[in-house]
Phi, psi and omega in degrees: 000320180296324178295319179298316180294318179299316179292326177298311181296327180286354177091018179288116181295334178291328176292320176297316180298320179294316179298317180296319180299318179295319180293315184296321180282353183052042181286164179302334181281349186300314180297322179294319178298311182298320179295319180293323182285346177296341178287346178287123188259012179295140176291143179284132177284161173293140183257142175249126179249132177247132176217167183155164183293155175305138180092357180286342180095027183297311184295321177295318178295319179299317178299320179292323178293322176298315180302320179298319179288323181292330175296336177264010179062032176262135180277152187225130170252131185238129172247113182249120182254121178254148177292147178261150177293132178288350182260306182268339184082356182275164179223146182292323183052049187270006184297329181294335177294323179283339183245033187300332183291348182252355188293333180261004180279118181294346178270005181231131177238121183243126177234124177260142178224144174271142181293333177052042175081002180295130178296143177095356174084357177260155182274151173301133181085003183299321181295317179292322179295317178298320178296317180299321177297318179295319179294335180289340173111014178291146178287325181231137172243125182235137183236129178239136176216154178281133179293125179233016183095298179275335186297329179299320180290316180294320179296325182295337177275342181265326181261149175283322178236119181260125180248120177260120184262123178238166173223169186301347178265015184286344181112175183276184184294332178294319178296322178297317179296320179297325181289341178069025187280350184290350179254011190251302193269155173267331178222135177251125179252125171264094181279165185057043186290355176272359180271156176301141178094353183295315181296325177296319179296320177301315179296318180298320180294316178300319179295316180298316181291326179294326181274352183286177185257355182284130182234340184290305177241124178271109183303147179266151174243119186235116173283139178222154167234097192297328184264018179233141179271069185247008179084357183292326179291324176297324177294326176296316177297326176299319178294321177298316179298322179295320179292321178297320178297322177299314181297324185282323190258331189270133177304322178292327176297321178293328175294322176299316177302312182297320180295320180292321178297318178297317180295319180297318179296318180296322180291326176296317177299314181299320181295320181288322176295321179299315179296318178297318183297320178297319179296317181293323179299317180289330184286323187247112181296345180297325179293321178296319180296320178298313181296322180295332179275008177084024181235055179297333179293326178292318177300319180296317180297321179290323177297316180296320178296320178294321180293330181289345180282154181296325180299319183291320183291331182269350184284000000 
């Protein structure tokens, strides 16, 4: 373990990959790895999270954002979460295909993870993996996940700046209101802004945000063409920088930070209790029998009571 930490601190990407693998598998060594890495005193960078429906162009936009940072000689760590099949449990993990131009760049580290059925579109261990990437010393940490309705909310607790990527085919303003996205993102990107309908979507977003209840931070709307060198991606980074400045200087921004940290800690607790409950459910057929008789709430209450015992917490 000490050798792994030494190589990690020295910037060895293989040590980071090994640490992430242990965390992702939730192996017995994962807690030991995380405890050992707590000795790393590097400050955590601000994280940028990208989400949006399939086909919005997130991966292409992410690749363009990486290129923009690399031109400034800034290193980038990327955590890309793909949905898992509910039948096979497998995931395509195809984000590297969209970001192939960066895979051999030593200043870019890309890790794909399958959600493996985790509610909210994030993978188990995603918070710890993002932290490990930050501790490794990357200048920028970027997280991408497929929009599933709930994932936008979950990502907002993991990322400092949440970017929701839309395209002109996202629907009219009524559909936007139905999606409830006006309470989620810090920045709204209208990608593929060279397509018909893009300007209307920009107007709809401005109208939606104007009618919203958020007053502390006014979300930005940024049109982009990810596959064109037209400066739109640089403007997106300008919006990210503006939001980061808000978090750093404004008292309300610091409250947002504290709220996100609290939410992230609570979600880690929930994930671990959920994993324990599934194991206990499979171990004891009595829980299955209760649920089969239409009393899953009774099974849940008994599981919680069992978890509250000292024996359950140490198992």
